[in-house]
C-alpha positions in Angstrom: 148.4 118.2 76.7 148.0 115.3 74.3 149.1 113.2 76.7 146.2 114.3 78.7 143.3 114.3 76.2 144.6 110.5 75.6 144.3 109.5 79.5 140.9 111.0 79.2 139.8 109.4 76.0 140.9 106.0 77.4 139.6 106.6 80.9 136.0 107.3 79.0 136.5 104.1 76.9 136.9 102.4 80.0 134.3 103.5 81.7 131.9 103.2 78.8 133.1 99.2 78.4 132.2 98.8 82.1 129.0 100.0 81.9 128.0 98.0 78.5 129.2 94.9 80.1 127.4 95.7 83.4 124.2 96.0 81.1 125.3 92.8 79.0 125.6 90.8 82.2 122.3 92.2 84.1 120.5 91.4 81.2 122.0 87.7 80.5 121.3 87.0 84.6 117.5 88.1 84.0 117.0 86.2 80.9 117.9 83.2 82.3 116.8 83.3 86.0 113.1 84.3 83.7 113.9 81.4 81.8 114.1 79.1 84.3 111.5 80.5 86.1 113.3 81.7 89.1 111.9 85.2 88.8 108.2 86.1 87.7 108.0 89.7 86.5 105.1 91.9 87.0 103.6 94.7 85.4 101.5 97.6 86.3 98.0 97.4 85.0 96.2 100.6 83.5 93.6 100.0 86.8 91.5 101.9 89.2 92.0 100.3 92.6 89.2 102.2 94.9 88.9 101.9 98.7 85.1 102.4 99.6 84.5 104.0 96.3 87.6 106.5 96.2 90.8 105.8 94.1 93.1 104.8 96.5 96.3 102.3 94.8 97.5 100.5 92.0 97.5 97.1 90.1 100.2 95.1 89.1 99.4 91.5 87.0 101.7 88.4 86.2 103.0 88.1 82.6 99.8 85.7 81.6 97.3 87.5 83.4 96.5 85.1 86.2 97.5 86.9 89.1 97.8 90.3 90.5 99.0 92.3 93.3 96.3 95.2 94.2 98.3 97.6 96.5 96.1 99.9 98.3 97.3 103.5 99.3 95.2 104.6 101.4 97.1 103.1 104.5 100.4 104.0 105.9 102.3 101.4 104.9 100.7 100.9 101.7 99.4 97.3 101.6 99.0 94.8 99.3 97.4 91.8 98.3 98.0 88.8 95.6 94.8 87.7 94.0 94.9 84.1 92.2 92.1 84.9 89.3 92.4 80.9 87.9 92.2 77.5 89.4 91.7 77.7 92.9 91.3 81.5 93.2 92.0 82.9 96.3 93.1 86.0 98.2 96.5 86.6 100.5 97.8 90.0 101.9 101.5 90.5 101.8 102.3 90.9 105.5 104.7 93.8 105.9 105.8 94.2 102.1 104.2 96.3 99.4 104.4 96.6 95.9 106.8 98.7 94.2 104.9 101.7 92.0 107.4 100.9 89.4 105.6 100.4 85.9 107.7 96.7 85.9 109.4 94.6 89.0 110.4 91.2 89.0 109.6 88.8 92.1 112.0 85.4 93.0 110.3 82.3 93.8 112.6 81.3 96.5 111.6 84.4 98.8 108.0 85.7 97.2 107.2 88.3 99.2 103.2 87.0 99.4 103.1 84.1 100.5 101.5 82.0 102.8 104.5 81.7 105.2 104.4 85.9 105.1 100.9 86.8 105.0 99.9 89.8 107.5 98.3 87.0 109.3 99.9 87.8 113.0 100.4 91.3 111.9 98.2 94.2 113.9 98.7 96.7 111.3 97.5 94.2 108.2 93.8 94.6 106.9 93.5 91.3 106.1 91.1 90.2 102.9 88.4 88.2 103.6 88.7 85.2 100.8 85.1 84.4 101.1 84.0 88.0 100.0 86.6 87.8 97.0 84.3 88.4 93.2 86.2 88.0 90.6 85.0 89.2 87.1 86.4 89.7 83.7 87.6 92.9 84.3 87.4 93.6 87.8 88.4 92.0 91.7 86.4 92.8 94.7 86.6 92.1 98.4 86.0 93.1 101.8 88.6 93.7 104.4 88.7 92.4 108.3 87.9 96.2 109.1 85.1 96.1 106.6 86.8 98.1 103.8 85.6 97.4 100.7 88.9 97.5 98.1 87.9 97.0 93.7 90.2 96.8 91.1 89.2 97.0 87.9 91.0 97.3 84.4 
């Protein structure tokens, strides 16, 4: 009986040690990749996203608030738009990728899902935003899509 309990205790210690080592490894890699700017972290922001005045979506922001990803949930699949708020302000459709609804997630710069190379320009399901309709205000972003939908994100 004592040997069975000893085996269980040893097994449990090994499982706990493996879990702790995995957490340390993942944390170390995350800190390293963020510090080297390989990953950018996106945080879900308390906001409202309206499509033609009806609340349908959510928004993430980059840690320094210069870029947001607006995701509309009135379509299946959901559609996301990357909006640069500072400098050369612009808007791009994220193609067949849409932001997860998680409160925080990373995006790797090597294979970024929202880029000019992977946008929805040739996707028949994509409802691309019209850049010349983009209005950026201190607490909101607003634009019209090709199908005539009015998207407004406020925070």
